[in-house]
N, C-alpha and C positions, 0 to 999 in steps of 0.2 A: 782314165777309168774305163772308157769305152774299149780300149785295147785289152784290158783284163777281162772284160765281158766276152769278147770274141775268143780269147784264149780258153776261158772256162767253158764256153760253148763247144769248142772243139774237143776238150777233154770229156765233157758230158756225153757227146755223141759217141766217142770212142769207148767210154765206160758202158754205155747202153748197148752198143753193138756187141762188144766182147762179152758182156754179162748175159745177153740173150742167147749168145752162141754157146758159151761155156761159163756158167756162173761161178765155177771154181777158180777161174783165173783172176777176176777182180776182187773176189771175196775169199782169197786164199787162206785167211786166218780163221774162217768158220769151218766147222766140221761138215755141216750139211747146208750149203747155201742154196737159196731158192731164187727163182726168177722174179717172184713178187717183191722180194727185198731189193733187187736191182731196180725194179720199177719205182719203188718208193724213193730210193736214193736219187734216181734220175729226176724224179719230179721235184725234189728239193733243190737239186743243182740247177734245174731249169728256172725255178723261181729266183734263185740267187743271181743267175745270169741276167734275167730280165731286169731285176732290181739294179744291178750294177750298170747295165746299159742305160736305163732311164735316168739314174742319178748322174752318170757321166754326161749325158746330153743336157740335163738341167744345169750342171755346173759350167758347161761350155757356153750355154746361152747367157748365163749370168756374167761370165767373164767378158763376153762380147759387149754386153750392155754396159758394164762398169768401166770399160776402157774409154778414155777421152777420145774425142774425134780428132782425126789427123789434120783437118782443115784449120789453118791458123786464123785467129781472130784479127780483124783489122786493128791497126794501131790507133790508140786513142788520141784524138786531136782536140786541143782545148777549144771550147766553144765560147765566143764572146757573150758575156752576160750584160744586159743593159743596167746601167747604174742610174738611180734616180737623181735628177738635178735638184739642188736645194731651192726652196721657194725664195723668190725675190723679197728682200726685206724692205719695208716702206722707208723712204728717205725722210729724214727729219728736216723741218724748215727753219 
């Protein structure tokens, strides 16, 4: 997701630069495009970019935390457990 954020950031910068130079190029479908509209669209794209970047970082951190450790656990060795000795019974005479 972080890669998509960088890609969108590049497109946003290109959109902003071309739109500030000639608003008719990125907004070719409008009859009279304005630079203010370019500024509004760029602001929305920047917010989307930052959200994508933050969410991608959050998911990467969760992925690292949820992965099991690579260190192997020591093999379990049976431990001797003391067994109680039965009480001596009294001898009959």
